[in-house]
N, C-alpha and C positions, 0 to 999 in steps of 0.2 A: 274404318269404312272407306275413308278417302284414299288410303294406300291401296286397298283392294280394287277400287274403281280405276285408279291410275294405272295399276298393274294390267288390268284388262285392256285399257286404252293403249298402253305402250306396246303390248304384244298382240294386238288385235289381229294383224295379218297372220302371225304364227298360229294362233288358235284356229283361224279359218282354214289354213292349210292342213293342219292336223285333223280337224273334223272332216274336211273334204276327203282326205286319204282314207280315213276310217270308214266314211260313207261308201266309198268305192268298194272296199273290202266286203262290207256287209251287203251291199247291193249284189255283188257277185254271188255271195252265199245265198241270198234270197232267190236269185234266178235259178241256181242249181237245185235248191230245195224244192222250188216250184216244179221244176222238170221231174224231179224224183217223185213228187206227189202225183203228177199226171201219169207217169209211166210205171208206177208200182201197183201191182194187183194184190199182193199179199198184205194182210192186215197189220202185222207187226212192223214190216218195213215201211208201210204207208204211215203208221203212227210216228215212227222215228223221223221220217221225212217231214211230216206235219210239224213235229216239234222243232226241227231245224228251221222250218219256214217261219214259225211264230217267233223264235228267238231272233232271227235276222230282222224281221219286221219290227220287233220291239227295240232293237239296237238302233235301227235307222230312225225310228221315232224319237228316241232319246237324243241322238246326235242332232236331229233337227231342232229339238227344243233347246239344246245347249247353244247352238248357233243363233237361234232367235233371242235367247237370253243375253248373249254377248252383244248382239246388234242393238237391242233395246237399251242395254246399259250404256253403251258408247254413244247412242244417238240422243237419249233423253236425260239420263242421270248425270253423265259426265259434264255436259254443258252447264247444268244447274250448279254442280259443285264448283266448277271453274268460275262461274259468275259470283258465287258467294265468297270465294276465296280472294278474288281480286277487288278488294275494297280499299280505297285510298285512306291512309292513316296519317294524321298530322304529326309532324316531328320537326326537330331542328333542321334547318336547311343546311345539310352537310356540304352540298356542292357550292353554296353561295358564300361559304366562309373562305378565308384566306388559306391557300394550300401551298406554301413553299415546300420544296423537296426535303428540306432539313427540319421541318416542323416537328413538334413533340407529338408522340403517340401515347395515349393513355392505356394503362394496364390495371387489371383488377388485383387488389391486395387481398389475399385470401383471409387474413386475420380479421380485418374490420369489415370486409365486404364492400369497401369503398373503392374509389378510383384515384390513382395517383399518377400524374403526368410524369413520364420518363423519357429522356431523349432517345430517339431512334434514328441514327444516321442513315439507315437503309430505307426509311419510309418513302413510299411513292405518293404522288398526289391523290390517287384513289383511296389510299389506306389511311391518310391523315385523319385525325379525330376518331380513329377506330380504337376499340378497347380489347383487341384480341390478346389472348394469353396462351402461350405455347403449352400444349398438353393439358390445358384446363378449359379454354374457350377459344376455339379457332376453326377455320375452314381447312379441310384436308384436300378436298377436290370439289370444284375447281380451285386453283390457286390464283393469287393476284396476277392479273395480266393475261390470264388464259383465254384462248379462243374457243368458243363453244358453239354448238348447233343442235337442233332437234330436241328430243326429250332428254334432259340432263339429270343424272343422278347426283344429288348433292350430299356430300359426305363431310362430316365434321366431328368435333369433340365438344361435349358440354359436361364438365365435371366440376360443378360449383356447389358450395355449401348452401343449404336452404333453397336449392333450385326448385322452381315451380313449373314453369313451362317456357317454351321458346316459339318464336315465329321467324320466318325468313321472308324478305321483301326485296323488291328491286325498284330502281328508278333510273333516269338518265341524267347525266351531268347537267347541271343548270336548273333542274326542277326541284321544288321544295317538298313535294308530296311523294309518298312511297306507296307501292301497290303490294299488298300482302299476297303471297303465293299460297302458303299453308302454315300449319302450326303443329306442335306436339308437346308432350309432357314427360317423355322418357329421357333420362340422362344417356349420353352417347360417348363412346370411346372409339373414335375413327369409324363411326357407324353411319348408316344412311339416315339423313334427316328428312328426306323426301325427294320429290322430283320437280323439275321446272320445265314446262313445255314452252320452248322458245319459238316454235314454228309459227305462232301468230304475231310475233313481234318483228318489226323491221330490223335489218342488220345495223350494227353500230356499237358504240360504247355504252356500257351500263354499269351501275353500281349495284352490288348484291350484298345485303347485310343480314346478319344473324342477331336477333334481339333476345336476350335472356331476362326472365322475370323471376323474382323469388316467390316463395309460397304465400306471401302476403300481398302479391300483386304489384310490388315495387320493381322498377327496372333495375337490373343488375349490371348490364353492360351491353355494348353493341360492337360487333365485329364486322367490318366492312372491307370488301375487296372490289377491285375493278375487273370487269370481264368484257370481252368483245364477242358479240353474236355475229357469226359468219353468215353470208347470204345462203339461203336455203336452196 
């Protein structure tokens, strides 16, 4: 449901353009059919013209209802969903911990489902204390350090044993609470995890994390990257 509403919100302008063009086409058909009805004196031709008139009028009504449905969805339903998704969730203060550039990064060990710290000489400050695991549990797009704007499609991989559900959240460096964007329960292989509407956020540096939970509700791992929201 959330993905459908987000889809209508993301492509709202496109839907209105398509519906507007279709309305112009059927408005022209309506006018021509009306003229035929007025100018036809034979019964069969008049019936055919009347049928075209009714068909064009029905399509215009349908297009109007579709436009109204999109408007109501984006005006009333979307803000309610966005409000319920953006709930602060307490967690370990990632940004308040020490972040040397050569610090250790944790990885998931598939056999035991636990976390084992392993040295990562390429770790950046935004990714320290992250538990990303290549081809198992990671962000694909955006990548660490990426600059983003607008409505961003979030792509990643979640291929973990006993996986239950995931959620993705954001915060700003220096803050201890995270804002949940959305959640899901389907494993992914470089697939779409969801969307992040950054248009309501001020430009600047942010941390984006992916949290995986097993089918018993226990946290399996956290994959964190740093991104920069560009001015809108």
